[in-house]
C-alpha positions as CSV (number, residue, x, y, z in Angstrom):
1,M,-0.3,1.3,4.7
2,G,2.8,0.0,5.6
3,G,4.7,-2.9,5.0
4,S,6.0,-6.1,7.2
5,R,9.6,-5.9,8.2
6,A,11.9,-6.1,10.9
7,V,11.4,-3.7,14.1
8,S,13.4,-1.0,14.0
9,L,16.0,-0.4,16.4
10,V,16.5,2.4,19.1
11,F,19.4,4.6,19.6
12,P,20.6,4.6,23.3
13,G,22.0,8.1,23.2
14,V,23.2,10.9,25.3
15,A,20.1,13.4,24.8
16,I,17.5,10.3,25.5
17,A,16.9,9.5,29.2
18,S,18.1,6.4,30.5
19,A,14.3,5.1,30.8
20,L,13.9,5.6,27.1
21,A,17.0,4.1,25.7
22,F,15.3,1.1,24.4
23,A,12.0,2.4,23.5
24,T,9.4,0.1,22.9
25,F,6.6,0.5,19.9
26,A,3.7,1.1,22.8
27,S,5.8,3.8,24.3
28,A,6.5,5.6,21.4
29,K,3.0,5.4,20.0
30,E,1.7,6.8,23.5
31,G,4.2,9.1,24.5
32,A,5.3,10.1,20.9
33,S,4.9,14.2,19.1
34,A,5.8,15.0,15.7
35,R,6.4,18.6,14.4
36,L,7.2,19.5,10.8
37,S,10.0,21.8,10.7
38,E,9.0,23.8,7.4
39,R,6.1,24.6,5.7
40,L,4.5,21.5,3.6
41,P,4.1,22.5,-0.1
42,L,0.6,21.3,-0.2
43,D,0.3,22.4,-3.7
44,A,2.7,21.1,-5.3
45,P,2.7,19.2,-8.6
46,A,2.7,15.0,-8.5
47,G,6.1,13.7,-9.3
48,Q,8.0,16.8,-7.7
49,T,10.4,15.2,-5.0
50,L,10.0,17.0,-1.3
51,T,12.4,17.5,1.4
52,V,10.6,17.0,4.5
53,N,12.0,18.0,8.3
54,W,10.9,17.2,11.2
55,T,11.3,16.5,15.1
56,V,9.8,14.2,16.8
57,T,9.9,13.8,21.2
58,V,8.7,11.6,23.5
59,A,7.8,12.7,27.4
60,D,10.4,11.3,30.4
61,Q,10.1,10.5,33.6
62,G,10.1,13.9,34.7
63,G,7.1,15.1,33.0
64,G,9.6,17.3,30.1
65,R,9.8,16.3,27.1
66,V,13.2,14.4,25.3
67,P,13.9,14.0,21.5
68,F,12.8,10.2,20.4
69,N,15.8,8.7,18.4
70,A,15.2,5.7,16.1
71,L,15.7,4.0,13.0
72,G,13.0,3.4,10.3
73,M,11.8,6.7,10.9
74,F,9.7,8.0,7.8
75,V,7.0,10.7,5.8
76,R,4.3,9.1,3.8
77,L,2.0,11.8,1.6
78,L,-1.2,10.3,0.8
79,S,-3.2,11.2,-2.5
80,R,-5.7,13.3,-2.7
81,T,-7.6,11.3,-5.4
82,G,-6.9,7.8,-3.4
83,A,-3.7,7.1,-5.5
84,A,-0.5,4.8,-3.9
85,A,0.8,6.7,-1.4
86,T,4.4,7.9,-1.1
87,T,7.1,7.0,1.4
88,G,10.8,8.6,2.5
89,F,13.1,7.0,4.5
90,A,15.2,9.4,7.1
91,S,19.1,8.2,6.9
92,A,19.9,4.6,9.3
93,T,21.9,6.6,11.2
94,A,21.6,8.2,15.1
95,H,19.3,11.2,15.3
96,T,20.4,12.4,19.0
97,T,18.2,15.9,18.4
98,G,15.4,14.2,17.6
99,D,15.8,15.8,14.1
100,Y,14.8,14.0,10.5
101,V,15.4,14.9,6.8
102,A,13.4,12.9,4.1
103,S,13.0,13.0,0.6
104,V,9.7,11.8,-0.8
105,A,7.8,12.6,-4.3
106,V,4.7,14.1,-4.4
107,P,2.1,11.4,-4.7
108,T,-0.4,11.4,-7.8
109,G,-2.9,13.0,-7.7
110,G,-1.3,15.8,-5.1
111,I,-0.8,15.6,-1.5
112,G,-4.0,14.6,0.7
113,A,-2.4,14.0,3.6
114,V,1.1,13.5,5.6
115,R,1.9,10.6,8.1
116,L,5.3,10.6,10.3
117,G,6.0,7.2,11.5
118,L,8.1,4.4,12.8
119,R,9.0,1.4,10.5
120,G,8.3,-1.8,12.2
121,T,6.3,-5.4,12.4
122,T,3.5,-2.5,12.8
123,D,3.9,0.6,11.1
124,I,3.8,3.7,13.9
125,F,2.3,6.9,13.2
126,F,2.8,9.7,15.8
127,P,0.4,13.1,16.3
128,I,2.0,16.1,14.2
129,A,1.7,19.0,16.5
130,N,1.0,21.2,13.5
131,D,-0.6,18.8,11.1
132,P,-1.2,21.0,8.1
133,F,-5.0,19.0,8.0
134,T,-5.9,19.3,11.2
135,S,-8.0,22.0,12.9
136,A,-7.2,24.0,16.0
137,T,-9.2,22.0,17.9
138,G,-6.8,19.2,17.0
139,V,-9.9,17.5,14.6
140,R,-7.9,16.0,11.5
141,C,-9.6,16.7,7.8
142,D,-7.7,15.0,5.1
143,V,-8.1,12.6,2.4
144,A,-8.3,9.6,4.3
145,V,-11.0,11.3,6.7
146,L,-12.8,11.9,3.3
147,R,-12.9,8.6,2.2
148,R,-14.0,7.1,5.2
149,S,-17.0,9.8,5.4
150,L,-18.1,9.1,1.7
151,D,-17.4,5.2,2.5
152,Q,-20.0,5.3,4.8
153,F,-22.4,7.5,3.3
154,V,-22.4,5.3,0.0
155,G,-22.8,2.1,2.1
156,A,-25.7,3.7,4.6
157,Y,-27.3,5.2,1.1
158,N,-27.8,1.7,-0.3
159,H,-29.0,-0.4,2.8
160,G,-31.2,2.3,3.2
161,D,-29.7,3.2,7.0
162,G,-32.3,6.1,8.0
163,Q,-29.6,6.5,11.2
164,R,-26.8,5.9,9.9
165,L,-27.1,8.8,7.7
166,N,-28.5,10.9,10.2
167,T,-25.2,10.5,12.1
168,L,-23.3,11.2,9.2
169,F,-24.4,15.2,8.0
170,S,-24.0,17.9,10.1
171,R,-26.8,18.8,12.4
172,P,-25.9,22.5,13.3
173,S,-23.6,23.0,10.4
174,F,-26.1,21.3,7.7
175,L,-26.0,23.3,4.8
176,W,-27.3,21.1,1.7
177,Y,-28.2,17.9,-0.1
178,S,-29.4,18.7,-3.7
179,S,-30.2,16.4,-6.4
180,G,-30.7,16.4,-9.8
181,A,-32.9,13.9,-11.6
182,P,-33.6,11.0,-10.4
183,G,-34.5,12.1,-7.2
184,V,-34.6,16.0,-7.8
185,R,-33.7,17.6,-4.8
186,I,-33.3,21.4,-5.5
187,G,-33.9,24.9,-3.4
188,A,-35.3,25.9,-0.2
189,D,-35.9,21.4,-0.2
190,A,-32.1,21.6,-0.7
191,T,-31.2,23.2,2.7
192,N,-34.2,21.5,4.7
193,R,-32.3,18.9,6.9
194,A,-35.7,18.1,8.7
195,T,-36.7,16.5,5.2
196,L,-33.2,14.5,4.4
197,I,-34.3,11.3,6.2
198,P,-37.6,10.8,5.0
199,Y,-35.9,11.8,1.6
200,F,-33.0,8.9,1.8
201,K,-35.6,6.4,2.9
202,H,-37.9,7.1,-0.3
203,R,-35.0,7.3,-2.7
204,H,-34.0,3.7,-1.3
205,S,-37.7,2.5,-2.0
206,R,-37.3,3.6,-5.6
207,G,-34.2,1.2,-6.1
208,D,-31.8,4.0,-5.9
209,R,-28.1,3.2,-5.4
210,L,-24.6,4.2,-5.9
211,S,-21.3,2.2,-7.1
212,S,-18.0,3.4,-8.1
213,L,-16.9,6.3,-6.2
214,R,-14.0,8.3,-7.6
215,F,-13.1,10.6,-5.0
216,Q,-10.4,13.8,-5.0
217,F,-10.0,16.1,-2.0
218,N,-9.6,19.4,-2.6
219,G,-8.2,20.6,1.1
220,F,-8.7,21.8,3.9
221,D,-9.9,25.6,4.7
222,F,-8.4,25.7,8.1
223,S,-10.3,29.6,8.8
224,R,-13.6,27.7,7.9
225,V,-12.7,24.5,9.5
226,I,-14.3,22.6,6.2
227,G,-12.6,20.1,3.7
228,N,-13.7,20.6,0.4
229,F,-14.1,17.4,-2.0
230,Q,-15.6,16.4,-5.3
231,F,-16.6,12.9,-6.7
232,S,-18.5,10.7,-9.0
233,V,-20.3,7.8,-9.0
234,L,-22.7,5.4,-11.0
235,R,-26.4,5.7,-9.9
236,R,-29.6,3.7,-10.6
237,A,-32.5,3.8,-9.7
238,S,-36.0,2.0,-10.6
239,D,-38.0,4.9,-11.7
240,F,-35.4,6.4,-14.0
241,H,-34.2,5.1,-17.3
242,R,-35.6,1.9,-16.6
243,G,-32.6,1.1,-13.7
244,R,-29.7,1.6,-16.0
245,W,-26.4,2.6,-14.2
246,L,-25.8,6.4,-15.0
247,Y,-22.9,8.8,-14.5
248,V,-22.9,11.3,-11.6
249,V,-20.9,14.1,-10.7
250,G,-21.1,15.7,-7.1
251,K,-19.4,18.1,-4.7
252,G,-19.7,19.2,-1.1
253,G,-18.0,19.6,1.8
254,L,-17.0,18.2,5.3
255,D,-17.5,20.1,9.2
256,C,-14.6,19.0,10.4
257,S,-15.3,21.7,13.6
258,Q,-15.5,18.7,16.1
259,A,-15.2,15.2,16.1
260,P,-16.4,13.2,14.1
261,V,-16.3,14.9,11.3
262,T,-19.6,15.1,9.8
263,I,-20.6,15.9,6.3
264,L,-21.8,19.4,5.4
265,G,-23.4,18.7,2.0
266,I,-23.6,17.0,-0.9
267,S,-24.4,18.4,-4.4
268,L,-25.3,15.1,-7.0
269,G,-25.6,16.4,-10.4
270,Q,-28.2,14.9,-13.3
271,A,-27.8,11.3,-14.1
272,H,-26.5,10.9,-17.2
């Protein structure tokens, strides 16, 4: 995410400690923290233009925090479906109070994550104290986390990597892994964590593979600390329909109660 442009200049404002008057990217990355000033309407439809207000502060030498004043500050919204992100820039003026505002369009698919950052040769993204996609314990649960989790799952599934699959699925909070044909796994079997890895290894031996993943992040349930999603894949296996690629839809949930985020459960429908 982000392009390559000239490094943003930092204003030496009166509200910024002299030691931070010319903040480097490194110091900004290490000490800066952002906060959304207003609730982000996560259900806003694609294409709607939002006005996003936020503040950024950095630690000073006395142990307190002072406003961060820079050019090139931006807000970025990630799509729930992995479509192109949208970006809006704050005004190219001094921000001695550390307050920023920018207009940004809701991406295709809706809002799946928010990033607040500083444009430079390499963009910097600040931690957001009140990120609507982050748990009370600081675990991020958004579309980027989902995409990584699903990519890792498909990769491990296709390689028959039982060890990796074992780490990707939650142990304390595992709910189910169910599947229609091929490799039917339903009912009590679907909720049995002990048979999960043997099941994956058996399916791999039958040439069971997944491809062409599409997904949609359906939101972060803050109270239950769960990320909900749905997806579709192409699936084939040597013991089903002569190994032809078939279309499958699925759904599932992420356990975002602790890092690293793991998969609570996945349901794969009947291949057709």
